N, C-alpha and C positions, 0 to 999 in steps of 0.2 A: 504494500500500500504506500503510495507516495504522500508527500506533504501537501495538503490543501492549504493554500494561503487564503485567509479571509479577504473578501473583496471590500473595497471602499465603495460606499453607495454612489450611484451615478449622480451627476450634477451637484456634487458637494465639494467643498474645499479639500485638498489633499491632506490637510493636517488633521482631519477627523480620524478617530480610531477605526480600526477594521470592523467589518460587519459581515456576518455569514458563518459558514462552517469552517472549522480548522481541524487539522490533524497533524500529530507528531509533537514530540517534546520541544523541538526547536521553535515551532510556531507558537506553542503554549508559552514558553519562556519569553518570547518576544512580545506576546500580548501582555504579560505581566509587567515587563519593563515599560512598554508603551503606555499602559493604563496608569501606572504610578507617576510616570513623567507627565501625562496629561492631567492627572489629579492635581499636581503641583502647578502647572501652567494655567489651568482653568479655575483653580481654587475650589475644588470639590469640598463641600462641607462635611459630608458623611461618606464613609467607605466601609463595606463589610468584606473581609477576606475570610474565606472558609475553605478548609481542607482537613482531611483526617489527620495528617501529620505535618504537612508543608515540607515533606522530605525532598521533593523534586522541584520546589519553587526556587527561583534565583535570589533568595533573600540574603545570600552571602555576598552578592556582587556590589562593588563600590557604587556603580551607577544607580542601582536600586535604592541604596541608602541615601545617596545624594538627592534622589527624587523625593524620598520620604522626608528628608530634612527640609527640603524646599517647600514641601506641602505643609509641614507642621507649624501652623500659626494659630493664633487665638481663635477660638470658636470652632475649630475643626475636631472631628472625632473619627476614630477607626475602631471597629469591632473586629476582633480576630477570634475565629471559632474553630475548634479542633476536637478530636477525640483524645489526643495526647500531644504534649509539647516536647518530649524527650529528643526527638530528631531536630527540632528547632534549636534547642540548647546545644546539641552535639555538632550540628553542621553549619549553623548560621551565626557565628560569633559576632560578626559586625551588627547583625540585626538585634541580637541580645543586648549588645551595648547601647544601640539606639533606643531600644525598649526601656532601658534603665533611665535614660535621659528624658524621654518623652512619655513616661508612664502615665502622666496626668491626662493624656489625650487618647490613649489606647486601652481599650477594655478587652482583655483576653479572657475568653470563656472556654470551658471544657465541657464536652457532652459525652460522658462515659457510657450512657445507655445506648448510644447509636453504634451500629456495626460499621467499622471503618470502610468496608467495601461499598456500603450504601450511602456514605456520608457525602454531602455536596462539596465539590471542589469548584469554587467560584470567586469572582470579584463582582460586587454590586455597588453601583452608585445611582443617584437619582436620574442620571442621563444615559449611562452605558453599563452593560453587564458582560461578563464572560462566564460561561458555565461549561465545565468539562463533564460531559455525559459519561465518558469512559476514561477515568483517570489512568488506568494501566497503559492505554495506547495514546493518551492525550488527545482524544477526539471530543469536540464539543462545538458550541455555537457562541457567538458574541454579537453585540450590536446595540442598536438604539430602539428596538421594538418595545413600546411601552407595555404591551400585554405580556410578553415574555419576561420583561423586567419585573412586573408586578408578581407574576407567578413565582419567580425566583426569590423575590423579597419575602413572600408569604412562606416559602419553604425554609428560608434562613431564619425568619422570625420564629417559626415553630421550633427549630433547633436551639435558638437562643433561649426561648422559654424553658426548654428542658436542659439547660446548662447551668453551671455554677462558675464562679470566678476561678481562674486557673492561670498558671504561668505568671506569678507575681513579678513586678518590676525589680524588687529586691527581697532578700530574705533577711529578716531580723533575727539575730541570735542573742543569747544571753552571755 
């Protein structure tokens, strides 16, 4: 199976994020990078990042952290939702450090009752979404479709309701 690059909608500026189907890890990683860069440049107020473990997300990359740093201003919020955070702590040291600095704007939630294989792998914002329907093969859809965006938000809200705080910004010891 080849890599399907998501299409940019016709008659729109080239700087819009991709829209359509995508396939392959490279396409997925590029969508994550582009979405976080766009979040910073467009000033997205709210972002939800969801994945069972974030193991294969490019959260360790300098460019991703630069985008997150540029995005992190007053009044912005990100919710991060996972079934576990051990892979984040093990593989994404730069992100863990950023999390410590910006803990006041990132709400990390853990949903232990969900099966990792069925857990949504997604980025959601009010204007754009990315949803990996098959995380093993990195196959999914992304775009600006309001109906699909609402459906994804409802799915994520359900997982958030069934979650508890997790992955603290710091651990206090005695």
